[in-house]
C-alpha positions in Angstrom: -5.4 -176.8 74.8 -8.8 -177.0 76.5 -9.6 -180.7 76.9 -13.2 -179.9 77.7 -13.8 -178.9 74.0 -12.5 -182.1 72.6 -15.0 -184.4 70.9 -14.0 -188.1 70.3 -14.0 -189.2 66.7 -16.7 -191.8 67.3 -19.0 -189.1 68.5 -18.6 -187.0 65.3 -20.6 -187.2 62.1 -19.1 -188.7 59.0 -19.0 -185.3 57.5 -17.0 -183.9 60.4 -14.7 -186.9 60.3 -14.1 -186.4 56.5 -13.3 -182.7 57.1 -10.8 -183.5 59.9 -9.2 -186.1 57.6 -9.0 -183.6 54.7 -7.4 -180.9 56.9 -4.9 -183.5 58.2 -4.1 -184.6 54.6 -3.5 -181.0 53.6 -1.2 -180.4 56.6 0.7 -183.6 55.9 1.2 -182.5 52.2 2.5 -179.1 53.3 4.9 -180.8 55.8 6.2 -183.2 53.1 6.7 -180.2 50.8 8.7 -178.3 53.4 10.9 -181.3 54.1 11.5 -181.9 50.4 12.5 -178.2 49.9 15.0 -178.4 52.8 16.4 -181.6 51.4 16.8 -180.1 47.9 18.4 -177.0 49.3 20.9 -179.1 51.3 21.7 -181.3 48.3 22.5 -178.1 46.2 24.7 -176.8 49.0 26.6 -180.1 49.3 27.1 -180.4 45.5 29.8 -177.6 45.6 33.2 -179.2 46.2 34.2 -176.5 48.6 31.4 -177.4 51.0 32.2 -181.1 50.7 35.8 -180.5 51.5 34.9 -178.4 54.6 32.5 -181.1 55.8 35.1 -183.9 55.2 37.8 -181.9 57.1 35.4 -181.2 60.0 34.5 -184.9 60.1 38.1 -186.0 60.1 39.0 -183.5 62.9 36.2 -184.9 65.0 37.4 -188.5 64.4 41.0 -187.5 65.2 39.7 -186.0 68.5 38.2 -189.3 69.5 34.6 -189.1 68.2 33.8 -192.7 67.4 30.7 -191.9 65.5 32.7 -189.6 63.1 35.3 -192.4 62.7 32.5 -194.9 61.9 31.0 -192.6 59.4 34.3 -192.1 57.6 35.1 -195.9 57.7 31.6 -196.7 56.3 31.8 -194.0 53.6 35.1 -195.1 52.2 33.8 -198.7 52.0 35.7 -200.2 54.8 32.7 -201.3 56.9 33.3 -204.8 58.3 30.9 -207.4 57.0 28.6 -208.8 59.7 29.1 -212.5 59.7 26.4 -214.8 60.8 27.3 -218.4 61.3 24.8 -220.9 60.1 25.2 -224.0 62.3 23.6 -226.3 59.7 25.9 -225.2 56.9 28.9 -225.5 59.2 28.0 -229.1 60.0 27.5 -230.0 56.4 30.9 -228.5 55.5 32.5 -230.6 58.3 31.1 -233.7 56.7 32.5 -233.0 53.3 
């Protein structure tokens, strides 16, 4: 990109700024549409039981081979995620008094 041709936004006319913003909005909409299409296609592929089984087996194999992230994903997915406990010192002191 040739930096010499760049014009700061504060040196552009309002019309030029609006046109740049419009083009950016169009590009953003197209990017969102592409991402949504990809998401929809992946969801369709994952809805078949055969693909779910293949993914589950692959994830289990990774966990069995020592992949901690795979283990964590399995644990969290089956609902065994440990609860993060935060101790509230004030509540603890009140309970001690009772």
